[in-house]
ZAMIKE-874227 format. One line per 5 residues: number of its first residue (from 1); their letters; for each residue x, y, z of N, C-alpha, C. Coordinates in nm, 3 decimals. Atoms other than C-alpha are relative to their C-alpha. Example, Ala and Ser with C-alpha at 12.3 -4.5 7.8 and 13.67 -1.06 7.14 Angstrom:
! ZAMIKE-874227
1	as	0.089/-0.119/0.000/1.230/-0.450/0.780/0.090/0.120/0.000  -0.082/-0.119/-0.006/1.367/-0.106/0.714/-0.077/0.109/0.073
***
This chain:
! ZAMIKE-874227
1	makik	0.052/0.128/0.036/1.400/3.804/-2.305/-0.139/0.020/-0.060  0.130/-0.012/0.066/1.102/3.760/-2.536/-0.110/-0.051/0.091  0.115/0.041/-0.081/0.765/3.733/-2.369/-0.109/-0.051/-0.093  0.112/0.053/0.077/0.469/3.531/-2.490/-0.128/0.021/0.079  0.130/-0.016/-0.064/0.102/3.569/-2.417/-0.057/-0.140/0.021
6	isskv	0.062/0.129/-0.030/-0.070/3.276/-2.247/-0.143/0.023/0.048  0.136/-0.005/-0.050/-0.426/3.197/-2.152/-0.025/-0.126/0.081  0.027/0.115/-0.084/-0.542/2.970/-1.873/-0.121/0.030/0.088  0.112/-0.017/-0.093/-0.821/2.915/-1.624/0.048/-0.041/0.139  -0.031/0.031/-0.139/-0.783/2.922/-1.246/-0.127/0.022/0.082
11	eqsew	0.112/-0.021/-0.091/-1.024/2.907/-0.955/-0.009/0.148/0.035  0.019/-0.142/-0.029/-1.173/3.247/-0.880/0.066/0.040/0.131  -0.059/-0.035/-0.130/-1.058/3.237/-0.518/0.152/0.013/-0.011  -0.145/-0.008/0.019/-0.697/3.174/-0.628/0.036/0.128/-0.076  -0.025/-0.122/0.077/-0.718/3.458/-0.881/-0.010/0.122/0.091
16	ealqa	0.017/-0.114/-0.090/-0.846/3.695/-0.615/0.115/0.009/0.100  -0.115/0.000/-0.091/-0.568/3.589/-0.377/0.124/0.053/-0.071  -0.115/-0.049/0.079/-0.311/3.652/-0.653/-0.010/0.150/-0.021  0.019/-0.145/0.017/-0.459/3.995/-0.719/0.034/0.075/0.129  -0.030/-0.064/-0.129/-0.436/4.077/-0.349/0.150/0.005/0.024
21	iases	-0.146/0.004/-0.018/-0.071/3.969/-0.337/0.066/0.103/-0.091  -0.056/-0.097/0.094/0.005/4.177/-0.646/-0.019/0.142/0.052  0.028/-0.134/-0.052/-0.159/4.481/-0.490/0.085/0.030/0.123  -0.078/-0.019/-0.123/0.010/4.434/-0.152/0.149/0.018/-0.028  -0.144/-0.005/0.028/0.353/4.386/-0.307/0.035/0.098/-0.111
26	qqsis	-0.017/-0.097/0.109/0.303/4.649/-0.579/0.071/-0.063/-0.119  -0.052/0.070/0.117/0.385/4.394/-0.849/-0.114/-0.025/-0.096  0.103/0.033/0.098/0.203/4.307/-1.167/-0.035/-0.148/0.009  0.042/0.140/0.008/0.006/3.987/-1.209/0.097/-0.076/-0.091  -0.093/0.063/0.094/0.233/3.909/-1.504/0.133/-0.033/0.067
31	gllte	-0.126/0.022/-0.070/0.541/3.948/-1.289/-0.009/-0.113/0.101  0.019/0.107/-0.097/0.402/3.724/-1.017/-0.012/-0.136/-0.068  0.014/0.126/0.073/0.302/3.457/-1.269/0.133/-0.047/-0.058  -0.132/0.036/0.053/0.645/3.467/-1.432/0.088/-0.056/0.110  -0.077/0.047/-0.115/0.807/3.428/-1.091/-0.046/-0.139/0.045
36	avady	0.055/0.129/-0.043/0.575/3.141/-0.999/0.036/-0.112/-0.098  -0.035/0.101/0.101/0.636/2.955/-1.326/0.149/-0.033/0.008  -0.145/0.023/-0.010/1.013/3.000/-1.295/0.034/-0.084/0.122  -0.022/0.076/-0.123/1.004/2.870/-0.937/-0.043/-0.146/-0.018  0.051/0.135/0.023/0.795/2.568/-1.040/0.096/-0.080/-0.089
41	vrkrr	-0.092/0.067/0.092/1.027/2.482/-1.330/0.130/-0.034/0.070  -0.125/0.023/-0.072/1.335/2.518/-1.111/-0.014/-0.117/0.097  0.022/0.110/-0.095/1.189/2.286/-0.846/-0.015/-0.133/-0.070  0.023/0.125/0.072/1.077/2.025/-1.096/0.129/-0.053/-0.062  -0.126/0.044/0.061/1.417/2.017/-1.265/0.102/-0.040/0.106
46	lrpav	-0.096/0.026/-0.105/1.614/2.015/-0.940/-0.029/-0.131/0.071  0.038/0.118/-0.079/1.423/1.737/-0.766/0.060/-0.130/-0.053  -0.060/0.126/0.047/1.531/1.447/-0.994/0.151/-0.004/0.020  -0.145/-0.003/-0.018/1.894/1.559/-0.976/0.036/-0.021/0.147  -0.027/0.015/-0.143/1.883/1.585/-0.597/-0.026/-0.143/0.044
51	lshle	0.032/0.137/-0.037/1.714/1.247/-0.561/0.105/-0.098/-0.053  -0.105/0.085/0.058/1.971/1.088/-0.792/0.128/0.009/0.082  -0.120/-0.021/-0.081/2.256/1.239/-0.591/-0.015/-0.067/0.136  0.026/0.062/-0.129/2.097/1.123/-0.265/0.012/-0.152/-0.011  -0.007/0.145/0.019/2.059/0.769/-0.398/0.145/-0.045/-0.019
56	dsmne	-0.142/0.033/0.019/2.422/0.763/-0.516/0.075/0.005/0.132  -0.067/-0.017/-0.128/2.538/0.889/-0.177/-0.035/-0.114/0.095  0.042/0.109/-0.087/2.334/0.628/0.008/0.066/-0.131/-0.042  -0.064/0.122/0.049/2.473/0.351/-0.211/0.149/-0.002/0.035  -0.142/-0.009/-0.029/2.829/0.472/-0.163/0.030/-0.015/0.149
61	neelg	-0.023/0.000/-0.144/2.788/0.494/0.214/-0.088/-0.102/0.074  0.090/0.100/-0.059/2.573/0.187/0.277/0.061/-0.063/0.126  -0.065/0.063/-0.115/2.825/0.025/0.513/0.006/0.096/0.118  -0.004/-0.100/-0.106/2.870/0.346/0.711/-0.138/0.016/0.063  0.136/-0.011/-0.051/2.492/0.374/0.744/-0.036/-0.116/0.092
66	rrlas	0.025/0.116/-0.086/2.471/0.022/0.885/0.073/0.014/0.133  -0.078/-0.014/-0.123/2.746/0.094/1.136/-0.062/0.106/0.091  0.059/-0.107/-0.080/2.580/0.417/1.251/-0.135/-0.042/0.058  0.132/0.043/-0.045/2.243/0.245/1.285/0.008/-0.101/0.114  -0.007/0.103/-0.105/2.371/-0.026/1.519/0.060/0.053/0.129
***
């Protein structure tokens, strides 16, 4: 997969923590950032789908929910 170069600013304390994690896990900063971005994107895309499914399920089972609550 093609890689692109990015530039950003982060708090120094967060950068130092990331460097420590990279050193401890013997991974590159680039690898950790790629993993973090992929995880963030996956969570952001999944959440609306999960919430939509949950809402559909609640609507479909509204009567059952009332019966279980009483």
